[in-house]
C-alpha positions as CSV (number, residue, x, y, z in Angstrom):
1,M,120.7,113.0,95.3
2,S,117.5,113.0,97.5
3,R,115.4,110.5,96.1
4,I,113.0,107.7,96.6
5,I,113.4,104.3,94.8
6,N,110.0,102.6,94.8
7,Y,110.3,99.1,94.4
8,G,106.4,98.7,94.3
9,S,103.3,97.0,92.2
10,C,101.1,98.5,89.6
11,C,97.5,97.3,88.9
12,I,94.4,97.8,86.8
13,D,91.9,98.7,89.3
14,H,88.1,97.6,88.2
15,V,86.1,99.5,91.0
16,F,82.5,98.4,91.7
17,Q,80.3,100.4,93.4
18,V,78.1,98.3,95.4
19,P,75.0,99.3,98.1
20,H,76.7,96.9,100.3
21,F,79.7,94.4,100.1
22,V,79.1,91.0,98.5
23,R,78.6,88.2,100.9
24,A,79.0,84.7,100.3
25,G,76.6,83.2,98.2
26,E,75.2,86.6,97.0
27,T,74.9,87.9,93.6
28,L,74.6,91.6,93.6
29,S,74.4,94.1,91.1
30,S,76.8,97.2,90.9
31,T,75.3,100.6,90.6
32,G,78.3,101.9,88.6
33,Y,81.9,100.2,87.0
34,A,85.0,102.2,86.0
35,I,88.4,101.4,85.2
36,F,91.5,103.5,86.5
37,P,95.2,102.8,87.7
38,G,96.1,101.4,90.7
39,G,98.6,99.2,92.6
40,K,100.0,100.7,95.9
41,G,103.3,100.9,94.4
42,L,102.2,102.7,91.2
43,N,99.9,105.3,93.5
44,Q,102.8,105.9,96.0
45,S,105.1,106.8,93.0
46,I,102.9,109.4,91.7
47,A,102.1,110.6,95.3
48,V,105.9,111.1,95.4
49,A,106.4,112.9,92.3
50,E,103.2,115.0,92.7
51,A,105.1,116.0,96.0
52,G,108.0,117.7,94.5
53,C,110.2,114.9,95.0
54,A,112.2,112.5,92.6
55,V,111.2,109.0,92.4
56,N,112.4,106.1,90.4
57,H,110.1,103.3,89.9
58,V,111.0,99.7,90.1
59,G,108.7,97.1,89.1
60,A,107.2,95.2,86.0
61,V,103.7,95.6,84.1
62,G,102.2,93.4,81.0
63,E,101.7,94.6,77.6
64,D,98.1,94.9,78.7
65,G,99.8,97.7,81.6
66,R,101.8,100.0,78.9
67,W,99.4,102.2,79.5
68,L,100.0,102.5,83.7
69,A,103.8,103.3,82.4
70,E,102.8,105.9,80.3
71,L,100.8,107.4,82.8
72,M,103.2,107.5,85.5
73,S,105.9,109.1,82.8
74,A,103.3,111.9,82.6
75,R,103.5,112.3,86.2
76,G,106.7,112.8,86.8
77,V,107.8,109.6,87.5
78,D,111.1,107.8,86.3
79,I,110.5,104.9,84.9
80,T,113.4,103.5,83.8
81,H,113.7,100.4,85.8
82,L,110.3,99.6,85.1
83,S,109.6,96.7,82.8
84,I,107.0,95.1,80.3
85,I,107.1,91.2,80.3
86,D,105.4,88.8,78.7
87,S,102.6,88.5,82.0
88,P,99.6,90.1,82.5
89,T,99.8,93.4,84.7
90,G,98.3,92.9,88.1
91,Q,94.7,93.4,88.7
92,A,92.4,94.7,91.5
93,I,88.8,94.3,91.9
94,L,87.0,96.7,94.2
95,Q,84.2,97.2,95.9
96,I,83.1,101.0,97.0
97,D,79.8,101.1,99.4
98,P,77.8,104.4,99.7
99,H,79.9,105.0,102.7
100,A,83.1,105.5,100.5
101,E,84.2,102.6,102.2
102,N,86.4,99.5,100.0
103,A,87.0,95.7,100.2
104,I,89.8,94.7,97.8
105,F,91.3,91.5,96.5
106,I,94.0,91.6,94.1
107,S,95.6,89.2,91.2
108,G,99.5,89.8,91.1
109,G,100.5,89.4,87.9
110,A,103.7,91.0,86.7
111,N,104.2,92.3,90.5
112,L,105.1,88.6,91.7
113,G,107.8,88.0,88.8
114,A,111.5,87.9,89.0
115,H,112.7,91.7,89.6
116,E,116.0,91.2,91.3
117,H,117.8,92.4,88.4
118,L,115.8,95.6,88.4
119,I,116.4,95.9,92.1
120,D,120.2,95.3,91.0
121,A,120.1,98.2,88.3
122,A,118.0,100.5,90.4
123,L,120.4,100.7,93.0
124,E,123.3,100.9,91.7
125,Q,124.2,104.2,91.0
126,A,122.5,104.7,95.2
127,T,124.5,107.3,97.4
128,G,123.2,106.7,100.3
129,D,120.7,109.6,100.3
130,E,118.1,108.0,98.9
131,I,115.1,106.3,100.5
132,L,114.1,102.8,99.5
133,L,109.9,102.6,99.6
134,I,108.4,98.5,99.7
135,Q,105.1,97.8,99.6
136,N,103.8,93.7,100.2
137,E,102.6,93.6,96.4
138,T,105.9,92.4,94.9
139,S,108.0,89.4,95.1
140,G,111.3,90.4,95.5
141,N,111.3,92.1,98.8
142,E,114.1,90.7,101.1
143,A,116.0,90.7,98.0
144,A,115.4,94.9,97.8
145,I,115.7,95.2,101.8
146,R,119.2,93.7,102.0
147,Q,120.7,95.6,98.9
148,A,119.4,98.8,100.0
149,K,120.8,98.8,103.6
150,A,123.8,97.4,102.1
151,K,124.2,100.4,99.9
152,G,123.3,102.6,103.1
153,L,119.7,103.4,102.4
154,Q,116.7,103.8,104.7
155,V,113.9,101.5,104.2
156,A,110.5,102.5,104.3
157,F,107.7,99.6,104.4
158,N,104.5,100.0,103.7
159,M,102.8,96.8,105.7
160,A,100.3,96.2,102.9
161,P,98.8,93.2,102.8
162,M,99.6,92.2,105.8
163,N,100.4,88.4,106.2
164,A,102.8,85.8,107.0
165,S,105.2,86.9,104.1
166,A,105.7,90.2,105.5
167,R,106.5,89.1,108.8
168,A,109.1,86.9,107.8
169,L,110.8,89.5,106.0
170,P,114.3,90.7,107.9
171,L,112.1,93.8,109.6
172,A,114.7,94.7,111.8
173,L,116.5,96.7,108.7
174,I,113.5,98.5,108.5
175,D,113.3,102.5,109.0
176,Y,110.1,103.3,109.3
177,F,107.0,101.0,109.2
178,I,104.0,102.7,107.9
179,I,100.9,100.8,109.1
180,N,97.3,101.0,109.8
181,E,95.7,99.7,113.0
182,T,94.8,96.6,111.4
183,E,97.9,95.9,110.4
184,G,99.7,97.1,113.9
185,E,97.2,94.7,115.5
186,A,98.3,91.4,113.4
187,L,102.1,92.1,113.5
188,T,102.0,93.2,117.6
189,G,98.6,91.7,118.9
190,K,98.1,94.7,120.5
191,K,94.8,96.8,119.9
192,K,95.0,100.6,121.1
193,P,97.5,102.8,119.4
194,N,100.0,103.7,121.8
195,E,100.5,99.7,122.4
196,I,101.0,99.2,119.1
197,C,104.1,101.6,118.7
198,D,105.3,100.9,121.9
199,A,105.4,96.8,121.2
200,L,107.2,97.7,117.8
201,L,109.6,100.7,118.8
202,K,110.3,97.9,121.9
203,Q,111.0,95.1,119.1
204,Y,112.8,97.2,116.8
205,P,113.9,100.3,118.5
206,N,115.8,101.9,115.7
207,S,112.8,102.4,113.1
208,S,110.1,105.1,113.3
209,V,106.4,104.0,113.3
210,V,103.8,105.9,111.4
211,L,100.4,104.5,112.5
212,T,97.5,105.5,110.4
213,L,94.4,106.2,112.2
214,G,91.6,107.1,109.4
215,Q,89.5,109.7,110.9
216,A,91.4,109.8,113.8
217,G,94.4,111.0,112.4
218,V,98.0,109.4,112.5
219,L,100.7,109.2,115.3
220,F,104.6,109.3,114.7
221,R,106.9,107.2,117.1
222,S,110.3,107.0,117.4
223,A,112.9,107.2,120.0
224,E,113.2,110.6,119.4
225,H,109.6,112.0,118.9
226,N,106.2,111.2,119.8
227,L,103.9,113.1,117.4
228,S,100.4,113.2,116.5
229,Q,98.5,114.7,113.4
230,S,94.9,115.2,113.1
231,A,92.6,113.8,110.2
232,Y,91.0,117.2,108.8
233,S,87.4,116.8,108.0
234,V,85.8,116.0,104.4
235,E,83.5,114.5,102.8
236,A,84.6,111.7,101.6
237,I,83.7,110.0,97.9
238,D,86.0,106.9,97.7
239,T,88.6,106.3,100.3
240,T,90.9,103.9,97.7
241,G,94.5,105.5,97.5
242,A,93.9,107.8,100.6
243,G,96.9,105.7,102.2
244,D,99.2,105.4,99.3
245,T,98.5,109.2,98.8
246,F,99.6,109.6,102.7
247,T,102.4,107.0,102.4
248,G,104.5,108.9,99.2
249,Y,103.5,112.7,100.2
250,F,105.4,111.9,103.8
251,L,108.3,110.4,102.9
252,A,108.6,113.1,99.8
253,T,108.5,115.6,102.3
254,L,110.4,114.2,105.1
255,I,113.0,113.6,102.6
256,K,113.5,116.9,101.6
257,T,112.7,119.1,104.5
258,R,114.1,116.3,107.2
259,Q,111.0,118.0,109.2
260,V,108.6,115.1,110.4
261,D,105.5,117.4,111.8
262,L,105.6,119.3,108.6
263,A,105.4,116.0,106.6
264,L,102.9,114.4,108.9
265,Q,100.8,117.9,108.0
266,I,101.4,117.7,103.9
267,A,100.5,114.2,104.0
268,A,97.2,114.3,105.6
269,A,96.2,117.7,103.7
270,A,96.9,115.2,100.5
271,A,95.3,112.1,102.0
272,A,92.0,114.3,102.9
273,I,91.9,116.0,99.4
274,S,92.4,112.3,97.9
275,V,89.2,110.9,99.3
276,T,87.0,113.8,98.1
277,Q,87.4,112.0,94.1
278,S,87.1,108.9,92.6
279,G,89.8,106.2,92.1
280,A,93.3,105.6,93.4
281,A,95.9,107.2,91.3
282,T,93.7,109.6,89.7
283,S,92.5,110.9,93.5
284,I,96.2,112.0,94.0
285,P,96.7,116.2,94.5
286,T,98.9,118.2,93.0
287,L,101.3,120.0,95.6
288,Q,99.8,123.9,94.7
289,D,96.2,121.5,95.5
290,V,97.5,120.9,98.8
291,H,99.1,124.2,99.6
292,Q,95.5,125.9,98.8
293,F,93.9,123.5,101.2
294,L,96.2,124.1,104.0
295,A,95.6,127.3,103.4
296,T,91.7,127.1,103.9
297,H,91.4,124.2,106.3
298,A,92.5,123.9,110.2
299,S,93.2,120.1,111.2
């Protein structure tokens, strides 16, 4: 069965609207505050489900995050392997400035627990047709990568946040690197998009690179493909979760259609819609929304 197994984070997002990002030593009054569901894993699982692909979310929340599990289930995510444990749910503090840019810091909470038994259970019935999706907000990524590859699965790694632990993983086993320019520079030492792609493919020639460029669109590079997709022009309100929306829609469309160009187009449209709404998970559009958007917009 073609599906995504997403070993990913769940967080409670505390979102502050601010006139500018807070500076060292500064006390800043916010112009607005709201609580939203979030976490890169949760966002991406919902995006996969909204894109019409089966998705099994693997991870953990605390009792304070039980509503996150209920939300994912309501939006079509299989939460059989999402555990509710005696630990606080992951938390994220977000600043959103008047230009819709964000600054984020997170506390891992339940996302950093021992998840190997959950990964084992989720992969037990895998047939090799699935894609394992991971981000860098959980503690068991190395075990997940190695077990998935032993089962014959492809692995997609959204390398965020980029840090030493992400770079220390067995990256030669990754099939899809999903990164932005900042992460690409940290990983390769290169600044220009084409140079980032070239450096990654030189080191990992059997992998594919999905390099998101914000308003400049996205590049897809592999041994077989050299593709680009423009960003759609919209009036942004909140860019939080746009990358997660793109990732979920891209992988879902890819596994359903095996058409990289179509996956890029649909994912770019979904990401464009998401930035016109507040929040992360709450801004992820339905597939019907995406088709309607594409019918009226040119890239």
